[in-house]
C-alpha positions as CSV (number, residue, x, y, z in Angstrom):
1,M,61.9,-261.3,160.7
2,S,61.1,-259.9,164.1
3,K,57.8,-260.4,165.8
4,M,55.3,-257.6,164.9
5,T,52.6,-256.3,167.1
6,T,48.8,-256.5,166.3
7,E,48.8,-253.1,164.4
8,E,52.0,-254.0,162.7
9,V,50.5,-257.1,161.4
10,N,47.4,-255.5,160.3
11,A,48.9,-252.4,158.7
12,Y,51.3,-254.9,156.5
13,M,48.0,-257.0,155.9
14,K,46.1,-254.0,154.6
15,E,49.4,-252.9,152.2
16,K,49.4,-256.4,151.0
17,C,45.9,-257.5,150.7
18,G,44.0,-254.8,150.3
19,F,42.1,-255.2,154.1
20,V,42.4,-257.1,157.1
21,P,39.8,-260.3,156.7
22,R,37.6,-260.6,159.6
23,M,39.4,-263.8,160.9
24,F,43.2,-262.1,160.9
25,Q,41.2,-258.8,162.8
26,I,41.3,-261.5,166.2
27,I,44.1,-263.5,164.9
28,N,46.3,-261.0,164.8
29,T,45.6,-260.0,168.7
30,V,47.0,-263.2,169.7
31,T,49.7,-263.9,167.6
32,T,51.0,-262.3,164.3
33,E,52.7,-264.3,162.5
34,P,49.7,-266.7,160.9
35,G,48.5,-263.1,159.5
36,R,52.1,-262.0,157.7
37,T,52.4,-265.3,156.7
38,F,48.7,-265.2,154.7
39,A,49.3,-261.7,153.4
40,D,52.6,-262.7,151.7
41,F,51.1,-265.8,150.1
42,Y,47.9,-263.5,149.3
43,A,49.9,-261.1,147.6
44,S,51.6,-264.1,145.8
45,I,48.4,-265.2,144.3
46,F,47.3,-262.2,143.6
47,A,49.9,-260.3,142.2
48,D,50.0,-258.7,138.6
49,G,50.5,-261.5,136.4
50,A,48.9,-263.0,133.2
51,L,45.9,-261.3,135.3
52,S,45.7,-258.5,136.4
53,K,45.2,-257.8,140.2
54,K,42.0,-255.9,139.8
55,V,40.8,-259.0,137.7
56,K,41.5,-261.6,140.2
57,E,39.8,-259.5,143.2
58,L,36.9,-259.1,140.7
59,M,36.8,-262.9,140.0
60,F,37.0,-263.8,143.6
61,M,34.0,-261.5,144.3
62,S,32.1,-262.6,141.8
63,G,32.8,-266.2,143.0
64,G,31.3,-265.0,146.4
65,V,27.9,-263.4,144.4
66,A,28.1,-266.9,143.2
67,Y,27.6,-269.0,146.5
68,C,26.1,-265.5,148.4
69,S,29.6,-265.9,150.6
70,P,29.9,-262.5,152.4
71,R,32.9,-263.0,153.4
72,C,34.0,-263.8,150.0
73,I,32.2,-260.5,148.4
74,I,34.9,-258.2,150.1
75,H,37.0,-258.1,147.7
76,A,35.2,-255.8,145.8
77,I,37.1,-253.7,148.5
78,P,41.0,-254.3,147.0
79,A,39.1,-254.6,143.4
80,V,38.3,-251.2,143.8
81,V,41.9,-250.4,145.3
82,A,43.1,-252.0,142.7
83,G,41.2,-249.5,140.0
84,A,37.7,-251.1,139.8
85,T,34.9,-248.7,138.2
86,Q,32.1,-249.1,139.5
87,D,31.0,-250.5,136.1
88,E,33.2,-253.0,136.3
89,V,32.2,-254.4,140.0
90,F,28.7,-254.0,138.4
91,E,29.4,-256.1,135.7
92,A,32.0,-258.7,137.4
93,A,29.4,-259.0,140.6
94,A,26.1,-259.8,137.5
95,V,28.2,-262.4,136.2
96,G,28.7,-264.1,139.6
97,M,24.7,-263.4,140.1
98,I,24.4,-265.1,136.9
99,L,27.1,-268.1,137.9
100,A,24.7,-268.4,141.2
101,G,22.1,-270.4,138.6
102,F,24.4,-272.6,137.2
103,V,26.5,-274.0,139.8
104,P,25.3,-277.2,140.8
105,G,23.4,-276.8,144.1
106,G,24.5,-273.4,144.2
107,P,21.8,-270.8,145.7
108,G,19.9,-269.1,142.5
109,I,20.1,-265.7,140.8
110,P,16.9,-263.9,143.2
111,Y,19.4,-265.0,145.7
112,A,22.6,-263.8,144.5
113,F,20.9,-261.0,143.2
114,E,21.0,-259.4,147.0
115,Y,24.7,-260.0,146.6
116,A,25.4,-258.3,143.8
117,L,23.7,-255.2,144.5
118,K,25.9,-255.6,148.1
119,C,28.9,-255.3,146.2
120,I,27.9,-252.5,144.7
121,D,26.9,-250.6,148.1
122,I,30.1,-251.7,149.3
123,A,32.6,-250.1,146.4
124,D,30.1,-247.0,146.3
125,K,30.2,-246.7,149.9
126,F,34.6,-247.4,150.0
127,R,34.8,-244.4,147.2
128,K,32.9,-242.0,149.1
129,G,35.1,-242.8,152.2
130,E,31.6,-243.9,154.1
131,K,31.3,-246.7,156.7
132,W,30.7,-249.8,154.7
133,E,29.7,-253.8,156.2
134,Y,29.4,-257.1,154.7
135,L,28.2,-258.9,157.9
136,P,26.7,-258.3,160.7
137,P,29.3,-258.1,163.6
138,P,30.0,-261.2,165.4
139,R,28.1,-262.5,168.2
140,F,29.3,-264.2,170.6
141,D,26.7,-266.1,173.6
142,H,27.6,-268.2,176.2
143,G,28.6,-271.3,175.4
144,V,27.2,-271.0,171.6
145,F,29.0,-270.7,169.1
């Protein structure tokens, strides 16, 4: 395959993944091969199989709620793209919230509750075509990462 431009690989990732992960928004400006390769891998794992893509995305999002991982709750977006309703996003987020109270060393239900609400907010704003965000923009201070 010929070398893709940043714009081409971002479009490819959006097609294959449903979104462009934040780290690839940066990596793709330096080199595009990892983004293309990751998109192919992602598409193979999340393809419809015994479980639908929608269910797999909701599972991933639910795990993000359980572990209070803002980078994982982004999976609300490809879940919606795959047909998840607001009720399905809510129920999957609620399962993740409960799971947070039972995983060893987990964050606990009260903390995961905020992530569950964020999933619902992201899905709602995405459906309406409004701007949404799951993390504050990265900040790079001189010499501090």
